[in-house]
FIKOLZA-1660 file (N, C-alpha, C; in steps of 0.1 Angstrom, whole numbers, plus 5000, padded with zeros to 4 digits):
% residues 208
   i   px   py   pz ch aa at
   1 4421 4921 0342  A  M  N
   1 4420 4935 0347  A  M CA
   1 4417 4944 0335  A  M  C
   2 4409 4954 0337  A  T  N
   2 4405 4963 0326  A  T CA
   2 4409 4977 0329  A  T  C
   3 4408 4986 0319  A  S  N
   3 4409 5000 0321  A  S CA
   3 4402 5007 0310  A  S  C
   4 4400 5020 0311  A  Q  N
   4 4394 5028 0301  A  Q CA
   4 4399 5043 0302  A  Q  C
   5 4401 5049 0291  A  M  N
   5 4406 5063 0291  A  M CA
   5 4400 5071 0280  A  M  C
   6 4397 5083 0282  A  S  N
   6 4393 5093 0271  A  S CA
   6 4406 5099 0266  A  S  C
   7 4407 5099 0253  A  V  N
   7 4420 5104 0247  A  V CA
   7 4417 5113 0235  A  V  C
   8 4425 5123 0233  A  S  N
   8 4423 5132 0222  A  S CA
   8 4428 5125 0209  A  S  C
   9 4425 5132 0197  A  L  N
   9 4430 5126 0185  A  L CA
   9 4445 5126 0184  A  L  C
  10 4451 5135 0191  A  D  N
  10 4466 5135 0191  A  D CA
  10 4472 5127 0203  A  D  C
  11 4464 5119 0210  A  G  N
  11 4469 5110 0219  A  G CA
  11 4471 5114 0233  A  G  C
  12 4465 5125 0238  A  Y  N
  12 4466 5130 0251  A  Y CA
  12 4454 5127 0260  A  Y  C
  13 4457 5124 0273  A  V  N
  13 4446 5121 0282  A  V CA
  13 4444 5132 0292  A  V  C
  14 4452 5143 0291  A  A  N
  14 4451 5155 0299  A  A CA
  14 4457 5166 0290  A  A  C
  15 4452 5179 0292  A  A  N
  15 4457 5190 0285  A  A CA
  15 4469 5196 0292  A  A  C
  16 4476 5206 0286  A  P  N
  16 4487 5213 0293  A  P CA
  16 4482 5221 0304  A  P  C
  17 4490 5224 0314  A  G  N
  17 4487 5233 0325  A  G CA
  17 4479 5227 0336  A  G  C
  18 4482 5214 0339  A  Q  N
  18 4474 5208 0350  A  Q CA
  18 4478 5214 0364  A  Q  C
  19 4468 5215 0372  A  S  N
  19 4470 5221 0386  A  S CA
  19 4459 5216 0395  A  S  C
  20 4460 5219 0408  A  L  N
  20 4449 5216 0417  A  L CA
  20 4436 5222 0412  A  L  C
  21 4437 5234 0407  A  A  N
  21 4424 5241 0403  A  A CA
  21 4419 5237 0390  A  A  C
  22 4428 5231 0382  A  D  N
  22 4425 5226 0368  A  D CA
  22 4432 5213 0366  A  D  C
  23 4426 5202 0372  A  P  N
  23 4433 5189 0372  A  P CA
  23 4435 5183 0359  A  P  C
  24 4427 5186 0349  A  L  N
  24 4429 5180 0335  A  L CA
  24 4435 5190 0326  A  L  C
  25 4440 5201 0331  A  G  N
  25 4447 5211 0323  A  G CA
  25 4437 5220 0316  A  G  C
  26 4442 5230 0309  A  R  N
  26 4434 5240 0303  A  R CA
  26 4427 5233 0291  A  R  C
  27 4414 5232 0292  A  G  N
  27 4405 5226 0282  A  G CA
  27 4404 5211 0282  A  G  C
  28 4410 5205 0293  A  G  N
  28 4410 5191 0294  A  G CA
  28 4397 5185 0296  A  G  C
  29 4388 5192 0303  A  L  N
  29 4374 5187 0305  A  L CA
  29 4367 5183 0293  A  L  C
  30 4371 5189 0281  A  R  N
  30 4364 5185 0269  A  R CA
  30 4366 5170 0266  A  R  C
  31 4376 5164 0271  A  L  N
  31 4378 5150 0269  A  L CA
  31 4366 5141 0275  A  L  C
  32 4359 5147 0284  A  H  N
  32 4349 5139 0292  A  H CA
  32 4335 5145 0290  A  H  C
  33 4333 5155 0281  A  E  N
  33 4320 5160 0280  A  E CA
  33 4310 5150 0274  A  E  C
  34 4315 5140 0266  A  W  N
  34 4306 5130 0261  A  W CA
  34 4300 5122 0273  A  W  C
  35 4308 5120 0283  A  A  N
  35 4303 5112 0295  A  A CA
  35 4293 5120 0304  A  A  C
  36 4297 5133 0306  A  F  N
  36 4289 5142 0314  A  F CA
  36 4274 5143 0309  A  F  C
  37 4272 5141 0296  A  A  N
  37 4259 5143 0290  A  A CA
  37 4250 5130 0292  A  A  C
  38 4256 5119 0296  A  T  N
  38 4248 5107 0296  A  T CA
  38 4240 5104 0309  A  T  C
  39 4229 5097 0307  A  E  N
  39 4221 5093 0319  A  E CA
  39 4229 5085 0329  A  E  C
  40 4238 5076 0323  A  S  N
  40 4245 5067 0332  A  S CA
  40 4255 5074 0341  A  S  C
  41 4263 5083 0335  A  W  N
  41 4273 5091 0343  A  W CA
  41 4265 5099 0353  A  W  C
  42 4255 5106 0350  A  R  N
  42 4248 5114 0359  A  R CA
  42 4242 5106 0371  A  R  C
  43 4237 5094 0368  A  A  N
  43 4231 5086 0378  A  A CA
  43 4242 5081 0388  A  A  C
  44 4254 5078 0383  A  Q  N
  44 4265 5074 0391  A  Q CA
  44 4269 5085 0401  A  Q  C
  45 4267 5097 0397  A  H  N
  45 4271 5109 0405  A  H CA
  45 4259 5115 0412  A  H  C
  46 4248 5108 0413  A  G  N
  46 4237 5113 0421  A  G CA
  46 4229 5124 0414  A  G  C
  47 4230 5125 0401  A  Q  N
  47 4223 5135 0394  A  Q CA
  47 4212 5129 0385  A  Q  C
  48 4202 5137 0382  A  E  N
  48 4191 5133 0374  A  E CA
  48 4193 5137 0359  A  E  C
  49 4185 5131 0350  A  G  N
  49 4185 5136 0336  A  G CA
  49 4197 5129 0329  A  G  C
  50 4200 5135 0317  A  G  N
  50 4210 5129 0309  A  G CA
  50 4205 5122 0297  A  G  C
  51 4213 5119 0287  A  E  N
  51 4209 5112 0275  A  E CA
  51 4210 5097 0276  A  E  C
  52 4200 5090 0271  A  R  N
  52 4201 5076 0270  A  R CA
  52 4205 5073 0255  A  R  C
  53 4218 5069 0253  A  N  N
  53 4224 5068 0240  A  N CA
  53 4235 5057 0240  A  N  C
  54 4241 5054 0229  A  P  N
  54 4252 5045 0229  A  P CA
  54 4263 5048 0239  A  P  C
  55 4266 5060 0241  A  D  N
  55 4276 5064 0251  A  D CA
  55 4272 5060 0265  A  D  C
  56 4260 5061 0269  A  A  N
  56 4255 5057 0282  A  A CA
  56 4256 5042 0283  A  A  C
  57 4254 5034 0273  A  E  N
  57 4255 5020 0273  A  E CA
  57 4269 5015 0275  A  E  C
  58 4279 5023 0269  A  V  N
  58 4293 5020 0270  A  V CA
  58 4297 5022 0285  A  V  C
  59 4292 5032 0291  A  I  N
  59 4296 5035 0305  A  I CA
  59 4291 5023 0314  A  I  C
  60 4279 5019 0311  A  E  N
  60 4273 5008 0319  A  E CA
  60 4281 4995 0317  A  E  C
  61 4285 4993 0305  A  E  N
  61 4293 4981 0302  A  E CA
  61 4307 4981 0310  A  E  C
  62 4313 4993 0310  A  M  N
  62 4326 4994 0316  A  M CA
  62 4326 4993 0331  A  M  C
  63 4315 4999 0337  A  T  N
  63 4315 4999 0352  A  T CA
  63 4307 4988 0358  A  T  C
  64 4299 4980 0350  A  G  N
  64 4292 4969 0356  A  G CA
  64 4302 4958 0360  A  G  C
  65 4299 4953 0372  A  G  N
  65 4307 4941 0377  A  G CA
  65 4321 4945 0382  A  G  C
  66 4324 4958 0383  A  V  N
  66 4337 4962 0389  A  V CA
  66 4337 4960 0404  A  V  C
  67 4346 4953 0410  A  G  N
  67 4346 4951 0424  A  G CA
  67 4357 4959 0432  A  G  C
  68 4366 4965 0424  A  A  N
  68 4377 4973 0431  A  A CA
  68 4384 4981 0420  A  A  C
  69 4389 4992 0424  A  Y  N
  69 4397 5001 0414  A  Y CA
  69 4411 5003 0420  A  Y  C
  70 4420 5006 0410  A  V  N
  70 4434 5011 0413  A  V CA
  70 4435 5024 0406  A  V  C
  71 4441 5034 0413  A  M  N
  71 4444 5046 0406  A  M CA
  71 4457 5052 0412  A  M  C
  72 4463 5061 0404  A  G  N
  72 4475 5068 0408  A  G CA
  72 4472 5080 0417  A  G  C
  73 4483 5084 0424  A  R  N
  73 4482 5095 0433  A  R CA
  73 4477 5108 0426  A  R  C
  74 4481 5111 0414  A  R  N
  74 4477 5123 0407  A  R CA
  74 4462 5122 0404  A  R  C
  75 4457 5111 0401  A  M  N
  75 4442 5110 0398  A  M CA
  75 4434 5113 0411  A  M  C
  76 4439 5107 0422  A  F  N
  76 4432 5110 0435  A  F CA
  76 4434 5125 0438  A  F  C
  77 4446 5131 0435  A  G  N
  77 4448 5145 0437  A  G CA
  77 4453 5149 0450  A  G  C
  78 4454 5162 0453  A  G  N
  78 4459 5167 0465  A  G CA
  78 4473 5172 0465  A  G  C
  79 4479 5172 0453  A  G  N
  79 4492 5178 0452  A  G CA
  79 4503 5167 0454  A  G  C
  80 4515 5171 0452  A  E  N
  80 4527 5162 0454  A  E CA
  80 4531 5162 0469  A  E  C
  81 4540 5152 0472  A  G  N
  81 4546 5152 0485  A  G CA
  81 4536 5147 0496  A  G  C
  82 4540 5150 0509  A  P  N
  82 4531 5145 0520  A  P CA
  82 4517 5150 0519  A  P  C
  83 4508 5142 0525  A  W  N
  83 4494 5145 0523  A  W CA
  83 4489 5157 0531  A  W  C
  84 4480 5164 0524  A  D  N
  84 4471 5174 0531  A  D CA
  84 4459 5165 0535  A  D  C
  85 4458 5162 0548  A  L  N
  85 4448 5153 0553  A  L CA
  85 4433 5158 0551  A  L  C
  86 4432 5171 0548  A  G  N
  86 4419 5176 0545  A  G CA
  86 4414 5173 0531  A  G  C
  87 4424 5168 0522  A  W  N
  87 4420 5164 0509  A  W CA
  87 4414 5150 0508  A  W  C
  88 4402 5149 0503  A  T  N
  88 4396 5135 0502  A  T CA
  88 4392 5132 0488  A  T  C
  89 4398 5138 0478  A  G  N
  89 4396 5135 0464  A  G CA
  89 4387 5145 0458  A  G  C
  90 4386 5144 0444  A  W  N
  90 4379 5153 0436  A  W CA
  90 4363 5152 0437  A  W  C
  91 4358 5141 0443  A  W  N
  91 4345 5137 0441  A  W CA
  91 4335 5140 0452  A  W  C
  92 4339 5148 0462  A  G  N
  92 4330 5151 0473  A  G CA
  92 4328 5140 0483  A  G  C
  93 4318 5140 0491  A  D  N
  93 4316 5131 0501  A  D CA
  93 4310 5117 0496  A  D  C
  94 4305 5117 0484  A  D  N
  94 4299 5104 0479  A  D CA
  94 4305 5101 0465  A  D  C
  95 4318 5096 0465  A  P  N
  95 4324 5093 0452  A  P CA
  95 4317 5083 0444  A  P  C
  96 4318 5082 0431  A  P  N
  96 4310 5073 0423  A  P CA
  96 4315 5059 0423  A  P  C
  97 4326 5056 0429  A  F  N
  97 4332 5042 0428  A  F CA
  97 4324 5032 0435  A  F  C
  98 4320 5034 0448  A  R  N
  98 4312 5026 0456  A  R CA
  98 4318 5012 0458  A  R  C
  99 4331 5011 0458  A  T  N
  99 4339 4999 0460  A  T CA
  99 4352 5003 0466  A  T  C
 100 4360 4994 0471  A  P  N
 100 4374 4998 0475  A  P CA
 100 4382 5003 0463  A  P  C
 101 4390 5014 0466  A  V  N
 101 4398 5020 0456  A  V CA
 101 4412 5020 0462  A  V  C
 102 4422 5015 0455  A  F  N
 102 4436 5015 0460  A  F CA
 102 4444 5025 0453  A  F  C
 103 4450 5035 0460  A  V  N
 103 4457 5046 0455  A  V CA
 103 4472 5044 0456  A  V  C
 104 4479 5045 0445  A  L  N
 104 4493 5043 0446  A  L CA
 104 4500 5056 0450  A  L  C
 105 4508 5055 0460  A  T  N
 105 4515 5067 0466  A  T CA
 105 4528 5063 0473  A  T  C
 106 4536 5073 0475  A  H  N
 106 4549 5071 0483  A  H CA
 106 4547 5076 0497  A  H  C
 107 4535 5081 0501  A  H  N
 107 4533 5087 0514  A  H CA
 107 4522 5080 0521  A  H  C
 108 4524 5074 0532  A  P  N
 108 4514 5066 0540  A  P CA
 108 4502 5075 0544  A  P  C
 109 4491 5069 0544  A  R  N
 109 4479 5076 0549  A  R CA
 109 4469 5066 0553  A  R  C
 110 4461 5069 0564  A  E  N
 110 4451 5060 0569  A  E CA
 110 4439 5059 0558  A  E  C
 111 4433 5047 0557  A  P  N
 111 4421 5046 0548  A  P CA
 111 4411 5057 0550  A  P  C
 112 4404 5060 0539  A  L  N
 112 4393 5070 0540  A  L CA
 112 4380 5062 0536  A  L  C
 113 4370 5062 0545  A  V  N
 113 4358 5056 0543  A  V CA
 113 4348 5067 0539  A  V  C
 114 4342 5066 0527  A  M  N
 114 4334 5077 0522  A  M CA
 114 4319 5072 0522  A  M  C
 115 4310 5081 0519  A  N  N
 115 4296 5078 0518  A  N CA
 115 4294 5069 0505  A  N  C
 116 4284 5061 0505  A  G  N
 116 4281 5053 0493  A  G CA
 116 4288 5041 0491  A  G  C
 117 4298 5037 0500  A  G  N
 117 4305 5025 0499  A  G CA
 117 4319 5026 0494  A  G  C
 118 4323 5038 0490  A  T  N
 118 4337 5040 0485  A  T CA
 118 4347 5040 0497  A  T  C
 119 4358 5032 0496  A  E  N
 119 4368 5032 0506  A  E CA
 119 4381 5034 0498  A  E  C
 120 4389 5045 0502  A  F  N
 120 4402 5047 0496  A  F CA
 120 4413 5041 0505  A  F  C
 121 4421 5033 0499  A  H  N
 121 4432 5027 0506  A  H CA
 121 4445 5032 0499  A  H  C
 122 4455 5036 0507  A  F  N
 122 4467 5042 0502  A  F CA
 122 4479 5032 0502  A  F  C
 123 4484 5028 0491  A  V  N
 123 4493 5017 0490  A  V CA
 123 4507 5023 0487  A  V  C
 124 4517 5020 0495  A  T  N
 124 4530 5026 0494  A  T CA
 124 4540 5015 0489  A  T  C
 125 4536 5003 0487  A  D  N
 125 4546 4993 0483  A  D CA
 125 4545 4988 0469  A  D  C
 126 4540 4997 0460  A  G  N
 126 4541 4995 0446  A  G CA
 126 4528 4990 0439  A  G  C
 127 4529 4990 0425  A  P  N
 127 4517 4986 0417  A  P CA
 127 4513 4972 0419  A  P  C
 128 4523 4963 0421  A  G  N
 128 4520 4949 0423  A  G CA
 128 4512 4946 0435  A  G  C
 129 4516 4953 0446  A  A  N
 129 4509 4951 0459  A  A CA
 129 4495 4957 0458  A  A  C
 130 4493 4969 0451  A  A  N
 130 4480 4975 0449  A  A CA
 130 4471 4965 0442  A  A  C
 131 4476 4959 0431  A  L  N
 131 4468 4950 0423  A  L CA
 131 4464 4938 0431  A  L  C
 132 4473 4932 0439  A  E  N
 132 4470 4921 0447  A  E CA
 132 4459 4924 0457  A  E  C
 133 4460 4935 0463  A  R  N
 133 4450 4939 0473  A  R CA
 133 4436 4942 0466  A  R  C
 134 4437 4948 0454  A  A  N
 134 4424 4950 0447  A  A CA
 134 4418 4937 0443  A  A  C
 135 4425 4928 0438  A  R  N
 135 4420 4915 0434  A  R CA
 135 4413 4908 0446  A  R  C
 136 4420 4909 0458  A  S  N
 136 4414 4903 0469  A  S CA
 136 4401 4909 0473  A  S  C
 137 4401 4923 0473  A  A  N
 137 4389 4930 0476  A  A CA
 137 4377 4928 0466  A  A  C
 138 4381 4926 0454  A  A  N
 138 4371 4925 0443  A  A CA
 138 4363 4912 0444  A  A  C
 139 4369 4902 0449  A  G  N
 139 4362 4889 0450  A  G CA
 139 4359 4884 0436  A  G  C
 140 4347 4881 0433  A  D  N
 140 4343 4877 0419  A  D CA
 140 4341 4888 0409  A  D  C
 141 4343 4901 0414  A  G  N
 141 4342 4912 0405  A  G CA
 141 4355 4915 0398  A  G  C
 142 4354 4924 0388  A  R  N
 142 4366 4928 0381  A  R CA
 142 4374 4939 0388  A  R  C
 143 4387 4939 0385  A  V  N
 143 4395 4951 0389  A  V CA
 143 4397 4960 0377  A  V  C
 144 4395 4973 0380  A  C  N
 144 4396 4983 0369  A  C CA
 144 4407 4993 0373  A  C  C
 145 4416 4997 0364  A  V  N
 145 4425 5007 0366  A  V CA
 145 4419 5020 0362  A  V  C
 146 4416 5029 0372  A  A  N
 146 4408 5041 0369  A  A CA
 146 4417 5052 0362  A  A  C
 147 4430 5052 0364  A  G  N
 147 4438 5062 0358  A  G CA
 147 4449 5067 0369  A  G  C
 148 4456 5077 0366  A  G  N
 148 4457 5084 0353  A  G CA
 148 4465 5077 0343  A  G  C
 149 4469 5085 0333  A  G  N
 149 4476 5079 0321  A  G CA
 149 4488 5071 0324  A  G  C
 150 4497 5076 0333  A  A  N
 150 4509 5069 0337  A  A CA
 150 4506 5056 0344  A  A  C
 151 4496 5056 0352  A  T  N
 151 4493 5043 0359  A  T CA
 151 4487 5033 0350  A  T  C
 152 4478 5037 0340  A  V  N
 152 4473 5028 0330  A  V CA
 152 4485 5022 0322  A  V  C
 153 4494 5031 0318  A  R  N
 153 4505 5027 0309  A  R CA
 153 4514 5017 0317  A  R  C
 154 4516 5019 0330  A  R  N
 154 4524 5011 0338  A  R CA
 154 4519 4996 0338  A  R  C
 155 4506 4995 0341  A  Y  N
 155 4500 4982 0342  A  Y CA
 155 4499 4976 0328  A  Y  C
 156 4497 4984 0318  A  L  N
 156 4497 4978 0304  A  L CA
 156 4510 4973 0300  A  L  C
 157 4521 4980 0302  A  T  N
 157 4534 4976 0298  A  T CA
 157 4539 4964 0307  A  T  C
 158 4534 4963 0320  A  D  N
 158 4537 4952 0328  A  D CA
 158 4530 4940 0325  A  D  C
 159 4521 4940 0315  A  G  N
 159 4514 4928 0311  A  G CA
 159 4502 4925 0320  A  G  C
 160 4497 4935 0327  A  Q  N
 160 4486 4932 0337  A  Q CA
 160 4472 4934 0332  A  Q  C
 161 4471 4942 0321  A  L  N
 161 4457 4945 0316  A  L CA
 161 4453 4935 0306  A  L  C
 162 4440 4931 0307  A  D  N
 162 4434 4922 0297  A  D CA
 162 4427 4929 0286  A  D  C
 163 4421 4940 0290  A  S  N
 163 4413 4948 0280  A  S CA
 163 4414 4963 0283  A  S  C
 164 4413 4971 0273  A  L  N
 164 4414 4985 0274  A  L CA
 164 4404 4992 0265  A  L  C
 165 4395 5000 0271  A  W  N
 165 4386 5009 0263  A  W CA
 165 4393 5022 0261  A  W  C
 166 4394 5027 0248  A  L  N
 166 4398 5040 0245  A  L CA
 166 4386 5048 0239  A  L  C
 167 4383 5059 0245  A  H  N
 167 4372 5068 0240  A  H CA
 167 4379 5079 0233  A  H  C
 168 4379 5079 0220  A  V  N
 168 4386 5088 0211  A  V CA
 168 4377 5100 0208  A  V  C
 169 4381 5111 0214  A  V  N
 169 4373 5124 0213  A  V CA
 169 4378 5132 0202  A  V  C
 170 4370 5138 0193  A  P  N
 170 4375 5145 0182  A  P CA
 170 4379 5159 0185  A  P  C
 171 4390 5160 0193  A  I  N
 171 4396 5173 0196  A  I CA
 171 4411 5171 0195  A  I  C
 172 4418 5182 0193  A  V  N
 172 4433 5181 0193  A  V CA
 172 4438 5191 0204  A  V  C
 173 4445 5185 0214  A  L  N
 173 4450 5193 0226  A  L CA
 173 4463 5199 0223  A  L  C
 174 4472 5193 0215  A  G  N
 174 4484 5199 0211  A  G CA
 174 4495 5197 0222  A  G  C
 175 4493 5190 0232  A  G  N
 175 4502 5188 0243  A  G CA
 175 4495 5183 0255  A  G  C
 176 4503 5180 0266  A  G  N
 176 4497 5176 0278  A  G CA
 176 4503 5163 0283  A  G  C
 177 4494 5154 0288  A  T  N
 177 4499 5140 0292  A  T CA
 177 4495 5130 0282  A  T  C
 178 4505 5124 0276  A  P  N
 178 4502 5114 0265  A  P CA
 178 4499 5100 0272  A  P  C
 179 4491 5093 0265  A  L  N
 179 4488 5079 0270  A  L CA
 179 4500 5070 0267  A  L  C
 180 4505 5072 0255  A  F  N
 180 4517 5064 0250  A  F CA
 180 4528 5073 0247  A  F  C
 181 4540 5071 0254  A  D  N
 181 4551 5080 0251  A  D CA
 181 4564 5072 0248  A  D  C
 182 4562 5060 0243  A  G  N
 182 4574 5052 0240  A  G CA
 182 4569 5039 0234  A  G  C
 183 4578 5030 0231  A  P  N
 183 4575 5017 0225  A  P CA
 183 4566 5009 0235  A  P  C
 184 4556 5002 0229  A  L  N
 184 4547 4994 0237  A  L CA
 184 4548 4979 0233  A  L  C
 185 4553 4971 0243  A  D  N
 185 4555 4957 0240  A  D CA
 185 4543 4948 0242  A  D  C
 186 4532 4953 0237  A  V  N
 186 4519 4945 0237  A  V CA
 186 4512 4948 0224  A  V  C
 187 4503 4939 0221  A  V  N
 187 4495 4941 0209  A  V CA
 187 4480 4944 0213  A  V  C
 188 4475 4955 0207  A  L  N
 188 4461 4959 0210  A  L CA
 188 4452 4955 0199  A  L  C
 189 4443 4945 0201  A  E  N
 189 4435 4940 0191  A  E CA
 189 4421 4946 0192  A  E  C
 190 4416 4954 0183  A  P  N
 190 4402 4959 0184  A  P CA
 190 4392 4948 0184  A  P  C
 191 4383 4948 0194  A  E  N
 191 4373 4937 0194  A  E CA
 191 4359 4943 0194  A  E  C
 192 4357 4956 0197  A  K  N
 192 4344 4962 0196  A  K CA
 192 4346 4977 0194  A  K  C
 193 4337 4983 0185  A  V  N
 193 4337 4997 0182  A  V CA
 193 4323 5002 0183  A  V  C
 194 4321 5013 0191  A  V  N
 194 4308 5019 0193  A  V CA
 194 4310 5034 0190  A  V  C
 195 4303 5039 0180  A  A  N
 195 4305 5053 0175  A  A CA
 195 4293 5061 0179  A  A  C
 196 4295 5074 0182  A  S  N
 196 4284 5084 0184  A  S CA
 196 4289 5097 0178  A  S  C
 197 4281 5107 0177  A  P  N
 197 4286 5120 0172  A  P CA
 197 4296 5126 0181  A  P  C
 198 4297 5123 0194  A  A  N
 198 4306 5129 0203  A  A CA
 198 4319 5122 0205  A  A  C
 199 4320 5109 0202  A  V  N
 199 4331 5101 0206  A  V CA
 199 4331 5088 0199  A  V  C
 200 4342 5082 0197  A  T  N
 200 4343 5068 0192  A  T CA
 200 4349 5059 0203  A  T  C
 201 4342 5049 0207  A  H  N
 201 4347 5040 0217  A  H CA
 201 4353 5027 0210  A  H  C
 202 4365 5024 0214  A  V  N
 202 4371 5012 0209  A  V CA
 202 4376 5003 0221  A  V  C
 203 4371 4991 0221  A  R  N
 203 4376 4982 0232  A  R CA
 203 4386 4973 0225  A  R  C
 204 4398 4973 0232  A  Y  N
 204 4409 4964 0227  A  Y CA
 204 4411 4953 0236  A  Y  C
 205 4414 4941 0231  A  R  N
 205 4419 4930 0238  A  R CA
 205 4435 4931 0238  A  R  C
 206 4441 4930 0250  A  V  N
 206 4455 4931 0251  A  V CA
 206 4462 4918 0250  A  V  C
 207 4471 4916 0240  A  R  N
 207 4479 4904 0239  A  R CA
 207 4493 4907 0243  A  R  C
 208 4499 4899 0251  A  H  N
 208 4512 4901 0256  A  H CA
 208 4523 4893 0249  A  H  C
% end
């Protein structure tokens, strides 16, 4: 299983002040501007244009062959507590995943079938059950943990991740949601580094 996260120089994956109107916090979108500029990201979101550069190639490497995703409730969004059934995610009617996505939550909800092949399934019986369902749905494809930071950290510390891409963005957020907030009982071995003017991508092999 794999994952990838954009992270600031001081270790945050979201800025302070997260809300429904500002899901990545004040200034948090800067963590992802490198991706927004690429041809690969724009194509996945039904847009034209964008740059063909090393960052675009990293996106293609990360997303190629993924057969299912797991994400946390906060990444899917919609606030805390029982569901607002009008909420269908941040991504509009045609989310970029185009595979089954298993959302960790404490509140049951019927699956959402979206345009383009994305299906959101809401899992109330824990990360292990979500991973088992994702592996079954992925078939020969890979399972990717899409986020957010707490969900990636949970699977990492549980020994479930095999590799982790970190996209280190040259900004300092000064607070927010840290990717690592305590001891980590795994070893991250760098196995690939791709640098561009906007971001440095490091792929780690996870040893448990």
